[in-house]
N, C-alpha and C positions, 0 to 999 in steps of 0.2 A: 670363515674360520672353522666353525663346526662342520660345515659342508665338506671341507677338505678331507675329513676322515672318511666320508662316504665315497669321495672321488678317488682316493689313493689306491684302493684295491683294484678298481676298474682300470686305472692307468697302468698299474704294474702288470696286470694280466694282458692288456693289449700290447704293451711295449715288448713283453716277452716273446710274443709271436710276430714281432716286427710290424705290429699295427699300432696306431696312435692311441693314447689315453684321451680323456676328455675333460673339459671344464664346464662350468655351469652355463646353460644356454642363455640365462638372463643377462649375461655379461657381454653380449655381442656388440653393444654400443660403446664399450669402453674405449678410451682414446689412448694413444701411445704415451708412454712416460717421457717427460721432458729430459730425464736423466739418461735415457737409453736411446741410442741412434735408431731411427726408423728402419734401418737395414737389418737390425736384429730381429730374428723371426718371432721373438716373444714380445716385441714392442706393442703389437696389437693382437687381439684374439684371432685365432685361426678362423678361416672361412669354411673349413671342412665341416661336415655334419657333426653336430654335438661339439663343435669347436675343438675337434681332435687336432692336436699339434701335428704339423706336417714334418715328419722326421726326415723327409727327403731334402728339406731346406735347412735343417738344423745341423750346425757343426759343433764339435765338442767344445770349441772355444767360445761358443755363444752363451753357454750356461752361466759362467761366472759373472759377466757383466749384468746379465738379466737378474740373477739372484741378488746381487748387491744393489742394483737399482730398485728391485722389488722391495727389499727391506727398507731402503730409504723412503720409498713412496708410502709404505704402510706406516712407518713411524710418523710421517706428516699427517696421515689420516687419523691415526690413533690420538695424536695430540689435539687435533681439531675436535674429536669426540670428547676427550677428557676435559678440555678447556671451554667447552660450549657453555656460554653463560645462561642458556635456557635450562629450566628444570628438566631432569631426565625423563624421557618417555621411551616406550618400547621402540618407537620409530627412530628417534635421534640417538639412541644408545645401542640397543640390541641389533636392530636392523642395520644401523650404520656400521657396526662391527662386522656383521655378516658380509657386508659389501666391501669391506676394506681388504687390502692385500691381493687385489686381482692379479697384478703382474707377478707378484711373488708366488702366488698359488699356481698359476699356469706354468711358470718356469720350474718350480720345485717339483711339481707332480711329474713332469716329463723327465727332469734330471734324476729324481729318485728311482723312477722306473728303469731308465736306461743304465744307471750306475749299478743297480741291483741285478740286472739281467745280463749286461754285456759291458762290464767296466774295462777301463784301460788306464794308462798312466795319467793322461790328462784329466779324466773324470775323477780319479782318486786324488789328484792334487787339488782339484776343486772341492772335493769332499773334505779333505784335510783343512783347507783354508776356511771353509764356510761353517764347519761344525761348531767351533766356539762362537762364531758370529750368530748362528741360529740360536744358541743357548742364550746369548746376551739379548737377542731380539725378543725371545719369548719372555725373558725377565723384564724387558722394557715395557711389555704389554701388561703382563699379569702382576707385576709389582708396582704398577703405577697407582699411587694412592687415590688420585682424583678419579681415575677411570673406575677403580674398584668401588669407590663410594657411589658412583652413579648406578652401578649394577646392584649394590647392596640396598640402595634406596628403593629401586624397583622391586627387588626381591622381598623387602620388608613390607611393601605396599601391594604385593601381588594380588591379594584378595579383592582389592578395589579397582584393579586395572581392566577387568572384563576380558581377560586373555582366553583364546581358545586353547584346547589341550596341547596343540603343537607349540604355540607360543610360550605357554607356561613351562613346558618341558625344556625348551631352548633356553629360557631365562634361568631355569634351575641348573642346567648343565653349565652355563657360563659362570654362574655364581659359585657353584661348587668347584669349578675349575680354578677360579681365582683363589679361593681359600686353600685348595689343595696345593697350589703353586707357591703359597707363602704370603698372600696378600695381607694376612692379619698379623704377621710377625712384626716385631719391632725393627726399626731401621738398622740397628747393629746386626741383628739376626739375618735380615735380608742381605746385608753386605756379605756375611759369611756364606749364605746360600748361593749368591751369584758366583762366588769363587768356586764353590763345589760344582755348580752346574756347568761352568765353563770347563773345568777339569774333567768332569765325567763325559762331556760331549767329545772332548779330545781323545780320551781313553777309549771310549766305545767305538769311535771311528778307527782308531789305530788297531783295536782288537779285530774288527771286521776285516781290515786290510791284511793283517798278519795271518788271520785264519785262512783267507783266500789264498795267500801266497804259500802257506804251509800245505794246503790241500794240493796245490799245483806241484809243489816240490816233493810231496810225499807219495806221488803216484808210484805204483809198483812196476819196476822194470823186470822183465823175464826174458832171458836169452834162449831158453830151451822150449821149443814149441810144445813138446810133450807135456811140459808142466802146466799147459793151458788146456789139456784135454777136457772136453765137456762143453767148451765154447763153440758156438756155431761158426761157419765159415765167414759170415758177415762180421761177427764180433772179433774174430781173429784178424780180419782185414782192417777193421777199425783200430785195433790195438797196434798193428804194424804201422798204420798211418800215423797214429799218435806218436809212436817212437820216432818215426821219420821226422815229424814236425819238431820234435825236441832234439833232433840230431843224435839220437841214441840208437844202439843196435837192438835187434830183437823186437820185443813187444812191450807196450806200456798200458797198464790198466789205470786210468785216471780215477781219483777218488771223488765220489759223490759227497754232497753235503749231508751225509747221514753216517751213523755208526756202522750199520750193516751195509754192505756193498752188494749190488745186484748180482755180480758174478759169483758170490758165495753160494748161491743156490744151484750153480751149474758146474763149477770146477770139480773134477773128480779127484784131484790130488789134495790130500789133507795138508801137506806141507805148503802148497801154494795158497790154500784157503787161510792157513794160519798166518802166512806172510802178509796177505792182503788185509786180514783183520787187524794185525799188529800195526800195519801202516796207517790204517784208518784211525785206530784208537790213539796212536802216539804222534799223529801228524804235527801237532804244535808243541811237542815236548822234547825237542832235541837240543835245547840249550843254544840255539842259533838265533839269527835275527828274527825268525818267525815264531819263536817260543812265546806263548801267550800267558804263561802262568803268573808272571809278575804283574801283568796288566790286570788279570782276573782278580788277583789279591787286592790290588789297589782299588779297583772298581767296587769290590765287595765292602771294603772298609769305608769308602766314601759314601756308598749307598746307606750303610748302617748309620753313619753320622748324619746324613741328610734326613733320614727317617726320624731319628731322635730329635733333631732340630725342629721338625714339624710336628712333634708330639706323638709319634708312632713307635711302638716297641720294636718293630722290625721293618725291613724293607718290604717284605711280603705284605704286611698289614697296610703299608703306605700305598702299594700299587693295587691292592684289591678293593680300595674304597668304593669304586663304582662298579664292581663286579658282583655276580650273584652271591658268591661266598662271603663277601664283605670284609673278611679278616682271615688271618693265617690259621687261627684255631679251627675254623670251620673247614677250610681247605685241607689242612693236615688231618683232621678228624675223618674226612671222607677218604683220604688215601689210606689211613690206618685201618679203616673198616674193609678196604679192598685187599690189603696186604696179605693177610693170612690165607684167604681162599685162593687168591691169585698164586701165591707161592706154592700152595699145595698142588694146584693144577700144573704148574710149571715143573715141579718135581716128578709128577706122574709122567708128563710128556718127555722129560729128560731121560727117565728110565726106559721109555719106549725107544728113544733115539739111540741110547747106548746099546740096547739089545739088538736093534736093527743093524747098527754098525758092526757089532760082533758077528751077527748072522751072515753078514756079507764079507766076512774075512778081514775086518779092520785089525791091524796089528799095532794100534795106537790107542791112547785114551782120548776119547772125543772131548772137544772143548767148545766154547761158544762159537768158534769159527765154523764148526761143522753143523750147527743147528739147522740152518736154512737148507743145506744140501740134503740131509736126511729127512727133514720135514717134507721136502718135495717128494 
């Protein structure tokens, strides 16, 4: 469970460069899930070094059955831990939880990495279907009263357990995770929370997919080669190839997942720079199927309600509970202390940029779209 947080970043990085992610070496002896056909590449741990999933054998259609089987398997494991008649110990509770969900972990690490790096319709459909299921699965674990009581008992008796620092930290992380997830809420409040969590998971998945589609649809098409002056021959060739792939004439500058676009530092045309900046800023605000504003509004409202239900004044306070800042006031205070000197420096640099543009014959009022070009 907690180990998954450490594995996820490695899996994403490796999948992005078409190399496999990895799972925990200690899981090499795990057996295939009875609910998943042995032919599924996730049924058993990979035999590659560090149990890296063999992406050459994984089809897009393999993820969904593996994820569903993985959730079912972990539910059985969690129930065994929660209903264990023996008094809770670090081994039969904390270690048992760490060892649960092996199938789900190896399938989800690979799926999340590939879906984030190179998604397609099949992967997005899997993401849409499993998002609310994952929310319900998380609630099944962290809102389980019997399971939480075992962790609470261990946490309350921690001083007498003779745990080493790593074990003590792990127990503390689990206990705080249960509390943060709503384990101490009344049943009626937990029922409200489950509804919120399911809706939030669905909205967040929809937002990510709409944003991706909006970025793709918002790419800037240019028919006049002269408007792309400043780009290298290689960049022009790539832009022409992108247009060809979309069955469009001329050139296409695809949008990166950032506000500033790399080409803004190279394009010599102010008009083209402005068009590219506008396309980037407004990619998801065209009132079409990819418009994200209504989703953002609903997410913000639900997050505020969830934070209040769990006793926090804002969503920021809720999410910062295990971070260095701890609360919104500290984080905002830090930003506020930076704001004035940062703004003063930016105003100075902007004056330099405007003066430079004027000295080079600019017949327009520079905007944010021109910053990177003149800064270079």
